[in-house]
C-alpha positions as CSV (number, residue, x, y, z in Angstrom):
1,M,-14.8,-14.5,12.5
2,I,-16.4,-13.6,9.2
3,D,-16.5,-16.3,6.6
4,R,-15.2,-14.4,3.5
5,S,-16.7,-17.0,1.1
6,R,-20.2,-15.8,1.8
7,P,-22.0,-12.5,2.5
8,L,-22.9,-11.5,6.0
9,Q,-25.9,-13.4,7.5
10,E,-28.3,-12.2,10.1
11,S,-26.5,-14.3,12.7
12,D,-23.4,-12.2,12.1
13,A,-25.1,-9.0,13.1
14,V,-23.1,-8.4,16.3
15,T,-19.8,-9.1,14.5
16,S,-20.9,-6.9,11.7
17,A,-21.8,-4.0,14.0
18,E,-18.5,-4.3,15.8
19,L,-16.6,-4.4,12.5
20,N,-18.5,-1.3,11.3
21,R,-17.6,0.6,14.4
22,A,-14.0,-0.3,14.2
23,T,-13.9,0.6,10.5
24,R,-15.5,4.0,11.2
25,L,-12.8,4.7,13.8
26,I,-10.1,3.8,11.3
27,A,-11.7,6.0,8.7
28,V,-12.2,9.0,11.0
29,R,-8.8,8.8,12.4
30,S,-7.2,8.5,9.0
31,R,-9.0,11.5,7.6
32,H,-7.7,13.4,10.6
33,D,-4.2,12.2,10.2
34,A,-4.1,12.6,6.4
35,T,-3.8,16.4,6.6
36,G,-1.1,19.1,6.7
37,L,2.4,18.0,5.8
38,F,1.2,14.4,5.2
39,A,-1.4,15.4,2.6
40,G,1.0,17.9,1.0
41,N,3.8,15.4,0.6
42,Y,1.3,12.9,-0.8
43,A,0.1,15.4,-3.4
44,S,3.7,16.3,-4.4
45,A,4.8,12.6,-4.5
46,F,2.3,11.5,-7.1
47,R,2.0,13.1,-10.5
48,G,-1.3,14.4,-11.7
49,G,-2.6,14.1,-15.3
50,G,-1.4,17.5,-16.5
51,L,-1.6,21.3,-16.0
52,E,-4.7,23.5,-16.2
53,F,-4.9,27.3,-16.1
54,E,-5.7,28.8,-12.7
55,E,-5.2,32.6,-12.9
56,S,-3.2,35.5,-14.2
57,R,-1.1,37.7,-11.8
58,P,1.3,40.6,-12.1
59,Y,4.8,39.7,-13.2
60,V,7.5,39.8,-10.6
61,A,11.3,39.6,-11.1
62,G,12.4,36.1,-11.6
63,D,9.2,34.8,-13.2
64,D,9.6,32.8,-16.4
65,V,9.0,35.1,-19.3
66,R,7.6,32.2,-21.3
67,S,4.6,32.3,-18.9
68,I,3.7,35.9,-19.8
69,D,-0.1,36.3,-20.5
70,W,0.1,38.6,-23.5
71,V,-3.6,39.2,-23.7
72,A,-3.8,40.4,-20.1
73,T,-0.6,42.4,-20.5
74,A,-2.0,44.2,-23.5
75,R,-5.4,44.9,-21.8
76,I,-4.0,46.1,-18.4
77,G,-0.8,47.8,-19.7
78,E,1.7,46.0,-17.4
79,P,3.1,42.5,-17.6
80,Y,1.1,39.6,-16.3
81,I,1.9,35.9,-16.2
82,K,-0.3,32.8,-16.5
83,C,-0.3,30.5,-13.4
84,F,-1.2,26.9,-13.8
85,R,-2.0,24.2,-11.3
86,E,-1.5,20.4,-11.6
87,E,-4.7,18.7,-12.7
88,R,-5.4,15.8,-10.4
89,N,-6.4,13.0,-12.7
90,H,-4.5,10.3,-10.9
91,T,-5.6,6.8,-9.9
92,L,-4.3,4.9,-6.9
93,V,-5.1,1.2,-6.7
94,F,-4.5,-0.9,-3.6
95,A,-3.8,-4.6,-3.9
96,L,-4.2,-6.1,-0.4
97,D,-3.0,-9.6,0.5
98,T,-5.6,-11.2,2.8
99,S,-4.0,-14.7,3.0
100,A,-3.6,-16.6,6.2
101,S,-0.1,-15.5,6.8
102,M,-1.4,-11.9,7.2
103,R,-3.3,-13.1,10.3
104,F,-0.1,-13.2,12.4
105,G,0.4,-10.5,15.0
106,A,2.5,-10.6,18.1
107,T,1.8,-6.9,19.0
108,G,-2.0,-7.1,19.4
109,R,-2.8,-6.1,15.8
110,H,-2.2,-8.6,13.0
111,K,-0.6,-7.7,9.7
112,A,-3.8,-7.5,7.6
113,A,-5.4,-5.1,10.1
114,F,-2.2,-3.0,10.0
115,A,-2.3,-3.0,6.2
116,T,-5.9,-1.7,6.4
117,R,-4.7,1.2,8.5
118,A,-2.1,2.1,5.9
119,I,-4.7,1.8,3.1
120,A,-7.1,4.1,5.1
121,L,-4.3,6.8,5.4
122,L,-3.5,6.6,1.7
123,A,-7.2,6.6,0.6
124,A,-7.9,9.6,2.8
125,A,-4.9,11.5,1.4
126,A,-5.9,10.6,-2.1
127,A,-9.5,11.8,-1.5
128,R,-8.1,15.2,-0.3
129,A,-6.0,15.5,-3.4
130,G,-8.9,14.6,-5.7
131,D,-7.4,11.3,-6.8
132,R,-9.4,8.2,-7.7
133,T,-8.9,5.0,-5.6
134,G,-9.6,1.3,-6.3
135,L,-9.1,-1.9,-4.4
136,I,-8.1,-5.5,-5.2
137,L,-8.3,-8.2,-2.5
138,F,-6.5,-11.4,-3.1
139,D,-5.0,-14.6,-1.6
140,E,-4.7,-17.5,-4.0
141,A,-7.6,-15.9,-6.0
142,V,-9.0,-12.4,-6.4
143,R,-11.7,-12.2,-3.7
144,A,-13.1,-8.7,-4.5
145,Q,-12.4,-5.6,-6.6
146,I,-13.7,-2.1,-6.3
147,P,-13.3,-0.1,-9.6
148,A,-11.5,3.3,-9.2
149,G,-13.7,6.2,-8.2
150,R,-13.8,9.4,-6.2
151,G,-15.9,10.8,-3.4
152,R,-16.3,10.4,0.4
153,G,-18.8,7.5,-0.1
154,H,-16.4,5.7,-2.4
155,T,-13.4,6.2,0.0
156,W,-15.5,4.8,2.8
157,N,-16.4,1.8,0.7
158,V,-12.7,1.1,-0.1
159,I,-11.8,1.3,3.6
160,R,-14.8,-0.7,4.8
161,T,-14.2,-3.5,2.2
162,A,-10.5,-3.7,3.1
163,A,-11.3,-3.8,6.9
164,R,-13.9,-6.5,6.4
165,A,-11.5,-8.7,4.4
166,S,-8.7,-8.2,6.9
167,A,-10.9,-9.3,9.8
168,A,-10.5,-12.9,8.7
169,P,-7.4,-13.5,6.6
170,A,-7.4,-17.0,5.0
171,G,-6.0,-18.9,2.1
172,T,-2.6,-19.1,0.5
173,T,-0.6,-16.3,-1.1
174,R,-0.5,-16.1,-4.9
175,I,0.8,-12.7,-5.9
176,R,0.6,-13.7,-9.6
177,T,-3.2,-13.7,-9.2
178,A,-3.0,-10.1,-8.0
179,L,-0.7,-9.1,-10.9
180,R,-3.2,-10.4,-13.4
181,A,-6.0,-8.3,-11.8
182,M,-3.7,-5.2,-11.7
183,R,-3.2,-5.3,-15.5
184,G,-6.8,-4.3,-15.9
185,Y,-5.9,-0.9,-14.5
186,A,-2.7,-0.5,-16.5
187,S,-4.2,1.5,-19.4
188,R,-4.8,4.4,-17.0
189,H,-1.1,4.5,-15.9
190,P,-2.1,4.4,-12.2
191,T,0.0,4.1,-9.1
192,I,-0.5,0.5,-7.8
193,V,0.3,-0.1,-4.1
194,L,0.8,-3.8,-3.4
195,L,0.5,-4.6,0.4
196,S,1.7,-8.0,1.4
197,D,4.0,-9.9,3.7
198,F,5.3,-11.6,0.6
199,R,5.3,-15.0,2.4
200,E,4.8,-17.1,-0.6
201,D,7.5,-19.7,0.1
202,R,6.3,-23.3,-0.2
203,P,7.3,-26.0,2.2
204,G,10.6,-27.6,1.1
205,T,11.7,-24.7,-1.1
206,T,14.8,-22.7,-0.6
207,D,14.6,-19.7,-2.9
208,G,10.9,-18.9,-2.5
209,S,8.4,-19.0,-5.3
210,I,8.2,-15.2,-5.2
211,V,11.1,-15.3,-7.6
212,G,8.6,-16.3,-10.2
213,I,6.8,-12.9,-10.1
214,R,9.7,-10.9,-11.2
215,D,8.7,-10.9,-14.9
216,G,5.1,-10.1,-14.0
217,L,6.3,-7.2,-11.9
218,R,8.6,-5.9,-14.6
219,E,5.8,-6.0,-17.2
220,L,3.4,-4.1,-14.9
221,S,5.9,-1.5,-13.8
222,Q,6.5,-0.5,-17.4
223,R,2.9,0.7,-17.6
224,C,2.3,1.7,-14.0
225,D,3.9,3.3,-11.0
226,L,4.4,0.3,-8.8
227,I,5.0,0.5,-5.0
228,A,5.4,-2.7,-3.0
229,I,4.8,-2.3,0.8
230,G,6.0,-5.2,2.8
231,I,4.3,-5.8,6.2
232,T,6.3,-7.3,8.9
233,D,5.8,-8.2,12.6
234,P,8.6,-8.1,15.2
235,G,7.4,-11.5,16.4
236,E,8.6,-13.0,13.1
237,E,12.0,-11.5,13.2
238,E,13.4,-13.3,16.3
239,L,12.7,-16.5,18.2
240,P,11.8,-16.1,21.9
241,R,13.9,-18.2,24.3
242,A,11.1,-20.6,25.2
243,G,12.6,-24.1,24.9
244,T,11.4,-26.6,22.3
245,I,8.4,-25.1,20.3
246,R,6.4,-26.2,17.4
247,L,6.0,-23.7,14.6
248,E,3.2,-24.0,12.1
249,D,2.8,-22.1,8.8
250,P,-0.9,-20.8,8.8
251,E,-1.0,-21.4,5.0
252,Y,0.6,-24.9,5.2
253,P,-0.4,-26.2,8.7
254,S,0.4,-29.8,7.6
255,H,4.2,-29.0,7.5
256,P,5.1,-28.0,11.2
257,V,8.7,-27.4,12.3
258,V,10.0,-28.2,15.8
259,L,12.8,-25.9,17.0
260,D,14.9,-25.8,20.2
261,T,14.7,-22.0,20.9
262,G,16.8,-22.5,24.0
263,S,19.8,-23.0,21.6
264,R,21.7,-19.8,20.9
265,Q,22.8,-21.3,17.6
266,V,19.2,-22.0,16.5
267,R,18.1,-18.5,17.4
268,A,21.0,-17.0,15.5
269,H,20.4,-19.2,12.4
270,Y,16.7,-18.2,12.4
271,R,17.6,-14.5,12.7
272,H,20.1,-14.8,9.8
273,A,17.5,-16.6,7.7
274,V,15.0,-13.8,8.3
275,I,17.5,-11.1,7.2
276,E,18.5,-13.1,4.1
277,W,14.8,-13.6,3.2
278,R,14.1,-9.8,3.5
279,H,17.2,-8.9,1.3
280,R,16.2,-11.5,-1.3
281,T,12.6,-10.4,-1.4
282,N,13.6,-6.7,-1.6
283,R,16.0,-7.5,-4.5
284,I,13.2,-9.4,-6.4
285,L,10.7,-6.6,-6.0
286,R,13.2,-3.9,-7.0
287,S,14.5,-5.9,-10.0
288,G,10.8,-6.1,-11.1
289,G,10.6,-2.3,-11.2
290,A,8.8,-1.8,-7.9
291,E,9.7,0.9,-5.3
292,T,9.8,-0.8,-1.9
293,L,8.8,0.3,1.6
294,W,8.8,-2.0,4.7
295,L,6.4,-1.3,7.5
296,R,6.4,-2.9,11.0
297,T,3.1,-3.6,12.9
298,D,4.5,-2.1,16.1
299,R,4.9,1.3,14.6
300,D,2.3,3.7,13.3
301,P,2.4,3.7,9.4
302,L,1.7,7.4,9.4
303,F,5.3,8.4,10.0
304,A,6.9,5.9,7.7
305,L,4.5,6.8,4.9
306,G,5.1,10.5,5.5
307,R,8.8,10.1,5.1
308,F,8.3,8.0,2.0
309,F,6.2,10.7,0.4
310,E,8.6,13.4,1.4
311,E,11.6,11.6,-0.1
312,R,9.6,10.7,-3.3
313,A,8.6,14.3,-3.7
314,K,12.2,15.5,-3.4
315,R,13.3,13.0,-6.0
316,R,10.6,14.3,-8.3
317,Q,11.7,17.8,-7.8
318,R,15.3,16.9,-8.6
319,V,14.2,15.2,-11.8
320,R,12.2,18.3,-12.8
321,A,15.2,20.5,-12.1
């Protein structure tokens, strides 16, 4: 594993090379996937900074007469209209939770690695659309930030930094920490994508400390377009029937819980608690002004994100109409 508290040393060369190869595969695959309908839905789903003139063309029945290009019409002798295109002056900032709970993965790929795949898809689509991207990595503190920028090299740096951090998730979750860092981007009215499992519950609590972030979310969402992507693993949703087992929270290992998974009542209670936690978390995020999307680690995020963009683009068209 890579110790995230220090830079790579020479002794880490093999691990670093393996990580770089894996990251390049993610980046190449994501550039390939972030094309066609996916890229089109992304561009339609997120607003640009304005409109800029593209060309004049002959008027056809049904065109808006308010768009007539009177200079071209007078010069050519037949009606022409001005065509505009959306100016892409948009900023997309990723806030990635790299805490210890993101290390869980029952399907062969843990939650942090899965979140990196989602970031790579979004970063590739943003690059195709000409948008700027930035990155915030956090657990109980902000571990790294990449200011918003454009270009293939910048996109590669965002993906590589996310992949490196997700290779060794550690620490406890403090979403408030990420919210403070996000405020630094608020003056640009960006879209901020918060990727986390939102497992911020402390041992012995019943409502979950995530309740305390509602006001921070609400303040941020008034100045930003805020999207909260929850990362879940199917291994967290149901208990296996495996007799008496000892469960340990990776963020609070000193508070283990012993459960009899052979009991149908215990398994049902656990499943109900998971559903209630999801509903409660979703309500808190939405009441804070965030749009929510939940992704499962056993399903490629490409399709879920594609549907999300498509629905968002349709809502935008309805508002315009």
